[in-house]
N, C-alpha and C positions, 0 to 999 in steps of 0.2 A: 503494500499500500504505500502510494506518495502522498505525504501529509506535510502541510504547509501551515506554520502558527505565525502570527502578527502579533508583536507587542509594540507600545509606544517606544521605550527607548531603554538601549542598554549601556552600561557605563562601568567605569573601572571603578567609581565609589558605589555602584550598589543605589542610586539615588533612588530609582524608581520601585526598590522595594521588591514585596512579594510576588506581584504580576510577571516578573522578570523571571526571578526564581523558580515560580511554578512551571513556565513555559519550558525553560531548560530542563528540569526534571522530567518533565511530560516526553521531551524530544530524546533526550538521553536515554530512558527507557525504551522508549518506542525502535529508537536504532539498535540498541539490544535486542530487539526482538526480530530485527532483520527487515524494518521498514526504511524506505526512503523519508529523511527527515530534512527540513528547512526551517531557520527562524529569519522572518525579516523584521528589521526593526531601524529606528534611527541609533546613532552612536555617539556618546561623548566620554572624552576623554584625553588624558596627557599624550598618549600616542594613539598610532592609527589603529582602527579596528581591527582584531582578528579576524581570520577567516573562519577559525572554526572554535567552538567552546566545547572541551571535550570531544563527544563524536558528534555535535551537533555544527552543521555548516552554518554559518552566519552571513547572511547578504543585510548590509546596513549602508546608510549614509550619515554624513555628518550632520547632526541636529542644529537646524538653523530656527531661529526664531521668527517666525512668520506674523503672528500677533502679538504684539508688545504687553507685558502686563499680566500675561494668561496663564504664566507657569508651562505646565506640560500641554495643557490645550493648545498653545501657540506655537508646538513645535512641529516642523516638518522639512523636507527635502524635495524639489520638484522630482529629482532623479529615482526617488523611492518609489513613485507612483509607477514607473516604467518597470523598476525592478519587481513590484508587487503583480501587474500586469502580466509580467513574462513567467514568473513562477506559478501563478496559480493555473494558468493553461494547461500543466499537466499532471495537474494535483487532484488526488482523489478526494480528498478532504481538506477543507481549510479551516482554521481554529484562531477565532479572532480574540486576543483578551484586550476587551473593550472598554476604554473608559470614554468620558465625553471630551476627545480631543481631535485634533485632524488626522492624525497616522489612522485612528480606528474608524473614522468618518469614510475616510478613503478606501480602507481596507474593506469594510463593508460595501460598498457602492463599487467596488471592483469585483466583488465576490457574486454579487447581484448580477452585473454585467456581463461576466463569465458564466452565468447560470451553474454557479457550484455549489455543492451540497456544503453547507458551513455551518460551524456552530458557534456560540459567543460564550464569552466567560467574563464576566464584569468585576469580578473580585471585589464585591459591596462597592466597588466606584459609581454605582448608576443608580441614583435613589430621588425619590419625588424633589424636584427642584422649583422654587416660584421667582428665581431671578429672571430678569428681562433677558439677559444673556443666555441663560440656560433655556428658557421658554423658546427663544429663536434657535438656538441650536438643536433642540429636539424637533422642531418641526422636520427637519431634514433626516435627522438621527434616528429617531424612534420608528419610523415607518421600515427602516432599514434593519433593525434589532427584529422585529417582527417577521422578517423574510428567513431567519434562521430555523434550520432543523431542530435547534434546541438551545436553552439556556442552562449552561454549567453553573450550578450553585452550590455552596459550603453548605448552607444548613437552610430550615425552614424559614426563618427569620429573614435572610438574604432574599430567599424567594419570594416573600411577601413584600419587603421594599421594591424588589425589581419589578414585580407587577404593580404595584403603586406608579410606579415611572412609565410602563409601557402597555399598562392595561391589562385587561383578562383576556383578551383576545390574541394574546401573543405564544408565541411559539411553547412547548412543554417544557417545565422545569426538571431538571435531571440532576440529581444529588451527585456530585463529585469531590470525595476528600483531597486535601493535600496529602503530600506524601514526601518521604525524604528516603537515601539510601545512606546507609551509616558509612561514615568515611574510613578508608584504609588507612592503616597505621597506627602505630601505638599513642597511648595516653602519656601527654608530656606534661603534667602537673606533679611538681614535686611532692613527698610526703607532707612536708611543711607549707604547702602552697597556701596563701592568705588572701588571695586576690577574688573580690567580688568583680562580676563583669556586666555591663549595660552594651548590648551590641543592637542598635536599632537608631532608624533616623531620628534625627532630634529634632521632634516635632511635637507640637502640644498635646497631641492624641496618646503620643507615647511616655508623656510625663518623665521627661529626664529630670526636672527639679526632683520629684519625689524622690528619684533615685539619691540625689545628692542629700536632700533631708534624711531619706532613711541612713546614708553613710554617716551622717554628723551623730546620729542616735547610737547607731554601732561602736562608731570609734571613741565614743566616753567610756566601753568597759573592754573592748578589743581594740587596744591600742596598735596593734602590730598589722591589722587589716589593712589592705589598700584597696581603693575603687577606682575603676577605669571605664569610661564611656567611649565607645567608638560608634560612628556612622556620619552619614551626611548630613550638614546644617540644613534644616528647613524652618528656620526662625528662632528656635529656643537657645541655641548657644549663648546669645549675649547673658539672656538670664540666668544659665547654668554657672556662666563665669562669674557672675554678680554675686551668685548664693554661694559658690565656692569660696569666694573671698570673705562675704559676710560671715560666715562661720568657721573661717579661720582654718580651712582645709585644703590649702596649696601643696603640702605635703603628702596629703592623704588620698586626694580625689584629683585624677587628669583626665584629660581627653587627648586622643590619639586620631583622632580624624577617621576619616573612611576606610573601609579595607575592602581588597579584594576577596574572593570567595576562599581563597587557599589560605590566607592569612586569618579571615574569619575562622576556618576550622580550628587553625592553630590557638587562635584566642581561648575559643571554647575548650580547649583542651588544659591550657593552662591555668584556667580559673577553677576555684572550688566552688563557686557558686556563681549560676547565672539569673539576673534578675531583671523580669519585665514588668515595669509598672502600668502599661498602659491598661486602657480601660474600653471596654466594647470593641474588642479586637475578634473577629469573628473565627479567624484560624491562624494564629502566629506561628508563621514560618519558623522564626527564631527560636521559638521555644522548642519546635520540633527539632532544628540542627543543633541545639544543645543535648538536648536529650539523647540524640543517635551519637553525640560525641560522649556520652556518658557523664555531662556535668549535670548536678543537682540544679533544679529550679524553683523558683519563688515565681509565681505571677498571680494575678487576681482574678475574683471569683466571677468577673462579667467576661471573662475569654470564653469563647465558644466552645473549649476543648476543657476547660475547668473541670466539669464534672466527669468526664472520663477519668481525667489524671488524677483526680482525687479519689475516686473510685479504686483505682488501682494502686493507689499511694505510691505515684510517679512524680509528684511534683507537690511542694507545700504552695497551697492554696489560701490567699489571704484577702481582706476585703478591700487592697490596694493602700490603705494608711501607711504613712512613713512607718509608723508605731508598730503596726502589724508585720510589716515586710521586714523592719530590723529586729523584731523577735524571731523571724523564722530564721534570718540570715546569721545570727548570733546563736540560734539553735545548730545550725549546720557548722559552722567553723568551730564549734566547741566538742563535736559529737562525729569522730570519724567512721564510727559503725551507722550512722544515721544518713552520713553523705553516701557510703557504699550501699546500703540498701536502697535510697531514693534513686540513685545511678543505674542500679540494676533493675528496678522497676521501671523506671524510664526507657532503657532499652529494650524491654521485652515489649513496653506500650507501642513503640516506633515498629518493633516487629510484627506486632500480632493486629495493630489497629491502622498505623498510619505508615505502612511501608509503601514506597513507590510501586513494588510487586504488584500488590492491590490496585493502585491508581491506574497502572498499565492494564491490568485485565478489564477493569470497568472503562477505560477509554476505548479499547479495541471493540468492547461490546457496544457503545456509543456511536462509534464510527461505523461499524456494521449494521447498524439501524437494529440490534437485536433487541428484543424487548424481553424482560423476564417476567413469566407467568405467574410465579409464585409469591408469597407476600411480599417479598423483597423488591417491589416493581420499581422501574426504572423513574416513573414519574412521582413528583412529590404528592 
């Protein structure tokens, strides 16, 4: 099967976050199964775009700002239109990781013009919006979404929000979890590692300031612990730096910038604890990546996978307050057996529930238009 995915941006700092990681994970697994795969995207980085990312062929063009002041929405490159048109010609399936942006709009338009069987996956990025700009954009965008064979969603809540944006007459909603592949290699954390890690975009939704507040509370009792934030800045870095200075944590909390994937895996493996303070996160890929790396996780109860992790005792789930997160981190830093048991349960959860193998099986079923007839139906 020849499969083409489109995502808005691939970059050396992971700025576009989950959609890019998910697309690469899907295609890498499909390639391992013998399918012909390609990813089309804009590229932003300090060097030229790679021709391949792992086993995935990348066809990209440098990101240009076509509509100023609109962030990802306004990015495009005229030659990417030609690239997508050519790539879709021989594709059996087109899969668009669609947000409200020019790349997604173009990909959907071309898939319709090519009369291709295509699916959309919006990653929670398409919800009802009432701004003038969103309403104008949706006049062209929503009719294209309705032409898809199916909309892939992580949760029923995401499906309901998507239905609110495109209406009840849209394509079927198909559940597709995220999945990760455990990284190869050995654990790199030393027996006396005291590093606590934040690895996500520095965006208000991720609450990096709450991580700093948590660090201040932990440092009062665990003075040798160190706290590191990694991720691209999306507005929160100035506030994080001000808070670090205000709490007198300059030698305790540091910011290391954005990381490429291999460096991110190394960071997970070197940390004793991974903390994600974000709220209302449907399916946090960084939590899965930390679990796959064998790193104990502290997250919040509004995460879409918090219930499953709590039932499996695969993470410490908190209410997201700095105090509860600090209590969890202190417990983990002070109890090697707790860290070990949490890490083992986390790896089991990845293998049994969140593995990329299961996602690959599901994708093949969806692409081949096979519908299950038992209680585990494909539609929501």
